[in-house]
C-alpha positions, 0 to 999 in steps of 0.5 A, a space after each residue: 885406656 890410653 894405655 890399654 890400646 897402646 898397641 892401636 898406636 903404635 908404628 907397626 899396627 898403623 902401618 900394616 892398618 895403612 897398607 891394608 887399606 891402601 892395597 884393598 882400596 887402590 893398589 888391587 884397582 890398580 894392578 891387581 896381581 898376585 902380590 895384591 892378593 897376597 899383601 891384604 892376607 898379610 896387613 889383615 893376619 897382623 892386624 887382626 888379631 893384635 886389635 881382638 888381643 887389645 880388647 881381650 889382652 887374657 885371651 891372647 893365646 886363643 885369639 891367636 889359634 882361633 885366627 890362624 884356624 878361621 883363617 884355614 876355613 875362610 880359604 878352604 871350600 868348606 867355607 862355602 855353605 856360609 858365604 851363601 847363607 850370607 849372601 842368600 840373605 841380600 844384604 851385600 855380597 861376600 866373596 872369597 878365592 879358594 886360593 891354598 897358596 894365600 895360607 902362607 900368609 899365616 907365616 905373619 901369626 908369629 911375627 905378629 904374637 912377638 909383636 905384641 909381646 913388645 908392646 911395652 917398647 912400642 914407638 908409638 904416637 900421641 894419637 886417640 885410639 879411638 880413630 884407629 880402632 875406627 879404622 880398624 873395625 871398617 877395615 874388618 868389615 869394608 874388605 869382605 866386601 866384594 869388591 869389583 873391578 869395571 868394564 863397562 862392555 856391551 856385546 850386541 846380538 841380533 835377537 830377543 831379549 828373552 831370547 838372549 837370557 834362554 842361550 844363557 842358562 842354555 849353557 849346560 856347566 857344572 861351572 857357572 852360578 846365577 844369583 840376583 839380588 834377592 834370590 840366588 839359583 846354583 848348579 854344583 856337583 856333589 861327593 857322590 856325583 850328583 848334580 844340584 840346583 839349589 835355589 834359596 829365595 831370601 832365608 827359603 830353601 829349595 833343594 833339587 837333586 838330578 843328573 845332566 844325563 837326564 835333564 839339562 840346564 835349560 830344560 830344567 829352568 824349563 820345566 821348574 819355570 824358574 826362568 823369571 828368577 834371574 832377573 835382568 841383573 845378575 851375576 855369573 860365577 866361573 871357574 877357569 884355571 886359567 885365571 886361578 879358579 872362581 870368579 863373578 861377572 856381574 852384567 846386565 841384560 838389554 833390549 827388546 823384540 829384536 835386539 839385546 845386549 849382555 852389559 858387563 859392568 865387571 868383576 869381583 875382586 881376583 888374583 888375575 888380572 883383568 884382562 885376563 878375566 875378560 878373556 874368560 868370560 868372552 870365552 865361555 858366556 859370549 862366544 858360547 851365547 853366539 854358538 847356541 842354535 
């Protein structure tokens, strides 16, 4: 048993596992730049096929090819449907950034393949393989969740909370998604140019097709009486090329009949730094909310 799982106790595998965990739980929080964004991809692609090859050694070639293909799919826009479906279940949020420069991490797969071929001559430690096995499973699950960059900043307005919510949804844009824990509402554009409003409540989904030249985002909400579906705790997904693509802002709406507040708790993990995301959020949300009639 120990011999079969020898590679899990090798120096290379343990280093890869430590780099993955440190980068996702420490370095990204401290630095959050393009290096930390790519480092997890390299470390993950190194240990992931090695882990599964240990369990299914007869399928080594298939595992490495499948790992590469799955990574390409995950990093493409085609995986969004799968992500939306998982997030719609409300168990936890999964997120990834569509950044095709991440595909450079595929270069580590041949290195991992060669590493596995030399497993009989690898330097190993006298530890029970059970421990790196369990830690690996944890790292694969934990790093697929949606970590956040904490901000904890408030923006106060001299309007009622309901008016604030109306102003937020009055920001007509094909770059905004709104979602809450039990509901997911998305605005996107089809290849044919149609504007889709898709609402999902757990496993029940309703899709509306509209054109923004005949109806606005806010009037759509009013007509369908969907405003109450947006809870005070919500996420807003935005798109900004200056930040490298999509990112999510997590907000809580507070207030009463006289004043209201947008509490920005933080952003989803992203390759851009916190300051860049904050500037983008204030420009695309806060400034526009202030200017809504």
